[in-house]
C-alpha positions as a Markdown table, in Angstrom:
| # | Residue | x | y | z |
|---|---|---|---|---|
| 1 | Lys | 28.7 | -92.0 | 18.7 |
| 2 | Thr | 28.9 | -88.7 | 17.0 |
| 3 | Ser | 31.3 | -86.0 | 18.2 |
| 4 | Ile | 30.6 | -82.4 | 18.7 |
| 5 | Lys | 32.8 | -81.6 | 15.7 |
| 6 | Asp | 30.8 | -84.0 | 13.5 |
| 7 | Lys | 27.5 | -82.4 | 14.7 |
| 8 | Leu | 28.7 | -78.9 | 13.9 |
| 9 | Ser | 29.9 | -80.0 | 10.5 |
| 10 | Asp | 26.6 | -81.7 | 9.7 |
| 11 | Asp | 24.7 | -78.5 | 10.8 |
| 12 | Lys | 26.9 | -76.3 | 8.6 |
| 13 | Asn | 26.3 | -78.6 | 5.6 |
| 14 | Lys | 22.5 | -78.6 | 6.2 |
| 15 | Lys | 22.5 | -74.8 | 6.4 |
| 16 | Phe | 24.6 | -74.6 | 3.2 |
| 17 | Ile | 22.1 | -76.9 | 1.3 |
| 18 | Lys | 19.0 | -75.0 | 2.5 |
| 19 | Glu | 20.6 | -71.7 | 1.4 |
| 20 | Asn | 21.9 | -72.8 | -2.0 |
| 21 | Leu | 19.4 | -75.4 | -3.2 |
| 22 | Lys | 17.5 | -74.2 | -6.3 |
| 23 | Leu | 15.7 | -75.5 | -9.4 |
| 24 | Gly | 18.2 | -77.3 | -11.6 |
| 25 | Ser | 20.6 | -78.1 | -8.8 |
| 26 | Lys | 22.3 | -81.5 | -9.1 |
| 27 | Ile | 22.3 | -83.3 | -5.8 |
| 28 | Ile | 23.4 | -86.5 | -4.1 |
| 29 | Thr | 21.0 | -88.0 | -1.6 |
| 30 | Lys | 22.1 | -89.7 | 1.7 |
| 31 | Ser | 21.3 | -93.0 | 0.0 |
| 32 | Gly | 23.6 | -92.2 | -2.9 |
| 33 | Ile | 21.0 | -91.2 | -5.6 |
| 34 | Ile | 22.2 | -88.6 | -8.0 |
| 35 | Ala | 19.4 | -86.4 | -9.2 |
| 36 | Glu | 18.3 | -83.0 | -10.5 |
| 37 | Val | 15.9 | -80.8 | -8.5 |
| 38 | Ile | 12.8 | -79.9 | -10.6 |
| 39 | Glu | 10.4 | -78.6 | -7.9 |
| 40 | Ile | 10.9 | -77.2 | -4.4 |
| 41 | Asp | 7.9 | -77.5 | -2.0 |
| 42 | Asn | 9.4 | -77.2 | 1.5 |
| 43 | Pro | 10.2 | -79.5 | 3.2 |
| 44 | Tyr | 10.0 | -81.7 | 0.0 |
| 45 | Leu | 11.8 | -81.8 | -3.3 |
| 46 | Leu | 10.7 | -83.4 | -6.6 |
| 47 | Val | 13.8 | -84.7 | -8.3 |
| 48 | Val | 14.4 | -86.6 | -11.5 |
| 49 | Thr | 17.1 | -89.2 | -12.0 |
| 50 | Gly | 18.2 | -91.5 | -14.8 |
| 51 | Asn | 18.7 | -90.7 | -18.5 |
| 52 | Asn | 16.5 | -89.4 | -21.3 |
| 53 | Met | 15.2 | -92.9 | -22.2 |
| 54 | Asn | 14.5 | -94.0 | -18.6 |
| 55 | Gln | 13.7 | -91.3 | -16.1 |
| 56 | Ser | 12.4 | -91.7 | -12.5 |
| 57 | Tyr | 10.8 | -89.0 | -10.5 |
| 58 | Leu | 11.1 | -89.0 | -6.7 |
| 59 | Lys | 9.7 | -86.9 | -3.9 |
| 60 | Ile | 12.3 | -86.6 | -1.2 |
| 61 | Glu | 12.8 | -84.5 | 1.9 |
| 62 | Val | 15.3 | -81.7 | 1.8 |
| 63 | Asp | 17.0 | -83.3 | 4.9 |
| 64 | Ser | 17.8 | -86.3 | 2.8 |
| 65 | Val | 20.2 | -84.3 | 0.5 |
| 66 | Arg | 23.8 | -85.1 | 1.3 |
| 67 | Ala | 25.4 | -82.6 | -1.1 |
| 68 | Ile | 24.9 | -80.2 | -4.0 |
| 69 | Ile | 27.3 | -81.2 | -6.8 |
| 70 | Asp | 26.4 | -78.6 | -9.4 |
| 71 | Met | 24.7 | -75.3 | -8.8 |
Protein backbone atom coordinates (compact mmCIF):
# COMPACT_ATOMS: atom_id res chain seq x y z
CA LYS A 1 0.00 0.00 0.00
CA THR A 2 1.07 3.56 -0.62
CA SER A 3 0.14 6.36 1.72
CA ILE A 4 -1.21 9.74 0.72
CA LYS A 5 2.08 11.28 1.86
CA ASP A 6 4.05 8.95 -0.46
CA LYS A 7 1.73 9.80 -3.37
CA LEU A 8 2.12 13.55 -2.81
CA SER A 9 5.90 13.19 -2.57
CA ASP A 10 5.97 11.13 -5.79
CA ASP A 11 3.81 13.71 -7.61
CA LYS A 12 6.09 16.53 -6.42
CA ASN A 13 9.18 14.64 -7.65
CA LYS A 14 7.59 13.99 -11.08
CA LYS A 15 6.74 17.69 -11.42
CA PHE A 16 10.29 18.68 -10.45
CA ILE A 17 11.76 16.29 -13.03
CA LYS A 18 9.48 17.49 -15.84
CA GLU A 19 10.29 21.15 -15.07
CA ASN A 20 14.07 20.71 -14.69
CA LEU A 21 15.03 17.99 -17.16
CA LYS A 22 17.18 19.32 -20.00
CA LEU A 23 19.82 18.20 -22.47
CA GLY A 24 22.95 17.18 -20.62
CA SER A 25 21.12 16.34 -17.37
CA LYS A 26 22.56 13.36 -15.51
CA ILE A 27 19.75 11.10 -14.32
CA ILE A 28 19.04 7.90 -12.43
CA THR A 29 16.24 5.73 -13.77
CA LYS A 30 13.84 3.79 -11.56
CA SER A 31 15.79 0.64 -12.49
CA GLY A 32 19.05 2.23 -11.29
CA ILE A 33 20.70 3.14 -14.61
CA ILE A 34 22.81 6.29 -14.50
CA ALA A 35 22.74 8.14 -17.81
CA GLU A 36 22.97 11.50 -19.57
CA VAL A 37 20.05 12.97 -21.52
CA ILE A 38 21.01 13.63 -25.16
CA GLU A 39 17.57 14.11 -26.74
CA ILE A 40 14.12 15.04 -25.43
CA ASP A 41 11.11 13.94 -27.48
CA ASN A 42 8.20 13.95 -25.02
CA PRO A 43 7.22 11.58 -23.55
CA TYR A 44 10.55 9.90 -24.41
CA LEU A 45 14.21 10.59 -23.74
CA LEU A 46 17.27 9.34 -25.55
CA VAL A 47 20.01 8.75 -23.01
CA VAL A 48 23.58 7.52 -23.17
CA THR A 49 25.23 5.44 -20.47
CA GLY A 50 28.62 3.80 -20.08
CA ASN A 51 32.12 5.14 -20.72
CA ASN A 52 33.88 6.52 -23.81
CA MET A 53 34.99 3.05 -24.91
CA ASN A 54 31.63 1.33 -24.43
CA GLN A 55 28.51 3.50 -24.65
CA SER A 56 24.91 2.35 -24.78
CA TYR A 57 21.99 4.42 -26.05
CA LEU A 58 18.54 3.88 -24.54
CA LYS A 59 15.15 5.34 -25.34
CA ILE A 60 13.19 5.65 -22.11
CA GLU A 61 10.01 7.32 -20.91
CA VAL A 62 10.28 10.50 -18.86
CA ASP A 63 8.20 8.77 -16.15
CA SER A 64 10.98 6.20 -15.68
CA VAL A 65 13.34 8.88 -14.33
CA ARG A 66 13.74 8.59 -10.57
CA ALA A 67 16.03 11.58 -10.02
CA ILE A 68 18.15 14.25 -11.65
CA ILE A 69 21.63 14.07 -10.14
CA ASP A 70 23.37 16.87 -12.06
CA MET A 71 21.73 19.78 -13.82
